[in-house]
N, C-alpha and C positions, 0 to 999 in steps of 0.2 A: 656510570649510574648516578653519580652525584649531580651532574648537570641536568638530568631528567627530573630529579627531585627539585632542583632550583626552578626549573621551568614550571613545574606543577605548582610550587609555592607561589610563584608570581601570578599565575592564572587564578589561583584561589584567592589571592589578595585582591585582584581586580574585582572578582565577584563579591567578596566580603565588603570592600569599600564602596562598591556600587550599590549593594543592598542598603548600606547605611545612608547613602546619598538619597535614595528613593524613599527611605523609611521616614517620611515626614508627611504633613498634611497634603501639600501640593503633589508630591510624588505618588502618594497612595491614591489620591483622587484621579490622577491621570491613569494610573495602573488599573483602577476599577473600571473606568470608562473603556480603556483599551481591551480589558478582558471581556467586557460586555460585547464589544464589537468583534471580538475574535470568534470565529466559527469553526476553525479546524486547526490542529496542531501545526501543520506545515506552514501556516502564515505567521507564526509567532515571531520570526525574525524581522519581518516587515512591520508588524504591529509594534514591536519594541523599538524599532528605528523611528517610527512615527511618534511614539511616546517621547523619545529623546528630543525630536524636533519641537513638539509642543512644549516640553519643559524649557528648552532654550528660548523659544518665543516668549513664554511667560516670564522667564528671568529678565528678558530685555524690556518687556512692556509693562510689567507690574509697577516698577519704580516710576515709569513715565506717567502712567495713569493715576496711580495712588498718591504719589508725592510730587508730581509736576517736575520730575527730574528731566535732565537733558536726554534726548534719544541718542544712544551710542551703540555701535555694533560691538559684539563680543570680540575678544582678542584672538581672532582666528589665525593669526600668524605665529602664535606661540605653541610649542609642542605640548606644554603642560595643559593647555586648554583642550587639545584633542585627546590627551590621556584622560582628562576628566570626563569627556564625552564618552570615551570607551568604557570607563567605569560606570557611568550612568546607564549605558546600553546593557552592560552585564547585569546591573541591578534590576533594570526593567525586565530583562529576560527571566530573572528569578521570580520577581513579584507578580508579573502578569501570568506566568505559568502557574503559580500557586492559586491566584484568583480564578484562572480559567479551570483549573482542576476542581476547585470548590464548586464553580458554576456547573461543570459537567456532572459532578456527583449529586448536586441538588436537583438537577433536571433529569437525572436517571439515565444519562447518556443520549437522550433524545436531542434532535437538532431543533 
């Protein structure tokens, strides 16, 4: 039973840290646009994955455009990078779901 609790704690930590990663101006704007384009609950996983892709692209391009930095690819061969993306995905699942729920409530359930 203790191992099940440890697994649950690890999953909850991913969602918690992912939420804090998304809870910034860039992440919230991406989540708002994603929730706007989300039309049904079953597409939430694809839309959250798209939001992570947009987040990564912006992380790479903003320094290049705004600060004339060198264009460099993210460290895709490091496990910690992929763990960070998994945390972002979990965070976007939460935030997009909340925004979509608010959108549905404000629209009265209409499509």
